[in-house]
N, C-alpha and C positions, 0 to 999 in steps of 0.2 A: 808232537804230543802223542803219547802212547796211551792206549786204552787197556785197562786191566780186564780180567775175565768177567767181572760183574758188570762192568759198563758195556762190554760186548754183548753179554747176555741180555741186558736191558734194551739195547738197540734191536736185537733180534725179536724180543718180545713186543716191542713197540711196533715194529713193522708188521708182525703177525697180527697184532691187535687192529691196526689200521685197515689191513686188508680184510680180515675176517669180519670185524664189526661193520665195516662199510658194506660189504657184500650182503651180509645177513640183514642189516637194516634196510638196505635198498629192496631186497626181495620181500620182506615183510610189509613195507610201506606200499610197494607196488601192488601186492596181492590185496591189501586192504582197499586201495583206490579202485582196483578192478571190481572188487566185490560191491563197493558203493555205487560204481557206475552201472553195474548190472542191476542193482536194486532200483536205481533211478529209471532205467529202461523198463523194468518189470512194472513198477508202480505207474509209469506213464501208460504202458500198454493196458494195464488193468483199468485205468480210468477211461480208456478208449475202447473198452469191451474186447480186449485181446486182438485188436487190429494193429498190426505192425505199421508204424508210420516213420517217415523220414525225420519227423520232428523229435520223436522219442530217441532215435539213434543219434541225432545231432546233440541232444541234451547230454547224453553220456559221453560223447566224443568231446564236447566242449568242457565238460567237467574234468576229464582226463588231461586235456591240454592245459587247463587252469592249474591243476595240482601237480603237474609234472615238474615244474620248477621248484616247488616246495619240497618234494621228496629228495631232491639232490642236496638242498640246504640241510634238511634233517639228517641225511646220511653223513654229510661232512661234519656236522656237530657231534654226532655219536662216535664217529671214527677218530676225529682229531682232538677234540677237547680233553678227553681223559688222559691223553699221552703226557702233556706237560703237567697236568695235575698229579699224575702218578709219579713222575720223576721228582716233582717238588715234594711230594709226601715222603718218598724214600729218602731224599737228601735231608729233609727235616728230621726224620727219625734217626738217621745216622748222626746228624749234628747233635741232637739231644742225647743220644747214647754216649757219644764222645765227651760231651759236657759233663754228664753225670759221672762217667768214668774218671775224668780229671779231678772231680770233686772228692773221689775216694782215694786218690793217690796220696801217699804220705809225702810230706815236705821233708827235704833233707834237714837233719838237725845240726 
């Protein structure tokens, strides 16, 4: 099976998408989780009159451990789901364009 230039380009774009979208999503989600964990610690310390406690640190650590699994799932969804959808969309557009083109071709008389 040989691949033409457009398919090769599509493979390169797909790989670049998976890597860049995955890394970017992971960074954004991790930063949001860290910000939320810091907020949990801060609100806990405010409730305790700014006395640092092991319980406040444990709450944020437990939160980060709990959401750590979810961030990988979200990253995988953002990185991998658009690839087959994109390929399917491109092939659908090409199929429809060829179908319309065949409709305008003159039949031999």
